[in-house]
C-alpha positions in Angstrom: -93.5 -45.8 19.6 -95.8 -47.3 22.2 -98.3 -45.7 24.5 -100.9 -43.1 23.7 -99.4 -40.9 21.0 -101.0 -37.8 19.3 -99.0 -36.0 16.7 -99.4 -32.2 17.1 -97.0 -30.7 14.4 -94.8 -32.0 11.7 -92.0 -30.4 9.7 -92.6 -31.8 6.2 -90.1 -29.4 4.8 -87.2 -31.0 6.7 -87.4 -34.2 4.6 -87.2 -32.1 1.4 -84.4 -29.8 2.5 -82.2 -32.4 4.3 -81.0 -36.0 4.2 -82.3 -37.2 7.6 -80.0 -39.6 9.4 -80.4 -40.5 13.1 -83.6 -39.7 14.9 -83.9 -39.0 18.6 -86.9 -38.4 20.9 -86.5 -35.7 23.4 -88.7 -34.1 26.1 -89.1 -30.3 26.1 -88.8 -28.1 29.3 -92.0 -26.0 29.0 -93.9 -23.4 31.1 -97.5 -24.0 32.1 -99.1 -21.9 29.4 -96.8 -23.4 26.7 -98.1 -27.0 27.2 -101.7 -25.7 27.1 -101.0 -24.1 23.7 -99.3 -27.2 22.4 -102.3 -29.3 23.5 -104.5 -26.9 21.5 -102.2 -27.5 18.5 -100.7 -23.9 18.5 -97.1 -24.8 17.7 -95.0 -24.3 14.6 -91.6 -25.9 14.1 -91.1 -25.0 10.4 -88.3 -22.5 10.9 -86.8 -24.0 14.0 -83.5 -25.8 14.7 -81.6 -27.4 17.6 -78.4 -25.9 19.0 -76.1 -27.9 21.2 -74.0 -25.8 23.7 -70.5 -27.2 24.0 -71.8 -30.7 24.2 -73.6 -30.0 27.5 -77.2 -28.9 26.7 -79.5 -29.0 23.7 -81.8 -26.1 23.0 -84.8 -25.7 20.6 -84.5 -22.4 18.8 -87.1 -20.4 16.8 -90.0 -22.7 17.5 -93.2 -20.7 17.8 -95.7 -21.6 20.5 -98.6 -19.2 20.3 -99.5 -17.4 23.5 -102.3 -19.1 25.5 -105.4 -16.9 25.2 -106.7 -17.5 28.8 -103.4 -16.8 30.5 -103.7 -13.0 31.0 -100.4 -11.4 32.0 -98.6 -14.7 32.9 -98.1 -15.7 29.3 -94.9 -16.9 27.8 -92.7 -15.5 25.1 -93.7 -17.3 21.9 -90.1 -17.5 20.4 -88.1 -18.2 23.5 -85.4 -20.9 23.4 -86.5 -24.1 25.1 -84.3 -26.7 26.7 -84.5 -30.3 25.3 -84.3 -33.2 27.7 -81.9 -35.8 26.4 -79.4 -38.1 28.0 -75.8 -36.8 28.3 -74.6 -39.6 25.9 -77.1 -38.5 23.3 -76.1 -34.8 23.6 -72.4 -35.7 23.2 -73.2 -37.8 20.2 -75.2 -35.0 18.6 -72.4 -32.5 19.5 -69.7 -34.6 17.8 -71.8 -35.0 14.7 -72.7 -31.3 14.4 -69.1 -30.2 14.5 -68.7 -32.0 11.2 -69.2 -29.9 8.1 -72.7 -29.7 6.8 -74.5 -31.4 9.7 -77.3 -29.9 11.6 -80.1 -31.0 13.9 -83.7 -30.3 12.8 -87.0 -31.0 14.6 -89.2 -33.3 12.5 -92.4 -33.5 14.6 -93.9 -32.7 18.0 -96.3 -35.1 19.7 -98.0 -35.8 23.0 -97.1 -39.2 24.6 -99.1 -40.0 27.7 -99.9 -36.4 28.2 -96.3 -35.2 27.9 -94.9 -33.1 25.0 -92.1 -34.8 23.1 -90.2 -33.7 20.1 -88.5 -35.9 17.5 -85.3 -34.4 16.2 -83.1 -35.7 13.4 -79.4 -35.4 12.6 -79.5 -34.0 9.1 -77.2 -33.1 6.2 -78.3 -30.4 3.8 -79.3 -31.5 0.3 -77.8 -30.0 -2.9 -80.0 -28.4 -5.5 -79.8 -31.5 -7.8 -81.0 -33.8 -5.0 -84.0 -31.5 -4.5 -84.8 -31.5 -8.2 -84.6 -35.3 -8.3 -87.0 -35.5 -5.3 -89.5 -33.2 -7.1 -89.2 -35.3 -10.4 -89.8 -38.5 -8.4 -92.8 -37.0 -6.6 -94.4 -35.7 -9.9 -93.8 -39.1 -11.6 -95.6 -40.9 -8.7 -98.4 -38.4 -8.9 -98.9 -39.0 -12.7 -98.9 -42.8 -12.2 -101.5 -42.5 -9.5 -103.7 -40.3 -11.7 -103.3 -42.8 -14.6 -104.3 -45.7 -12.3 -107.3 -43.8 -11.1 -108.5 -43.1 -14.6 -108.4 -46.8 -15.7 
């Protein structure tokens, strides 16, 4: 990624819950108060996902953008679905992959690039329980090695 990039939110749980395949960068169609809240870091994408409608449009669902405090009555709905700005070819590609069993699209991070809010989404396949246990064991082993190196 080139340009002026500031990461606002990440979905660390996505890497644990899913095998992340292809990644795409998309714009988000926002209202005025939403971009102000995002710039203030008031966004959560932990429980969100992406839905593709019949291969035509992609939507960000369940992302929480906190209401902007200075907006008075012109505030936005925090959980509304937001349109993702992707090329038609990318949307068709995502749609064809999602129709396969076990594939989904999850947001991995939200960032500002040259003042514009962007979201990185990934095509993902759900992990089995044994995959998650292996990841936990690997992480714990790395942590013990790091502690041992620090003690020496």
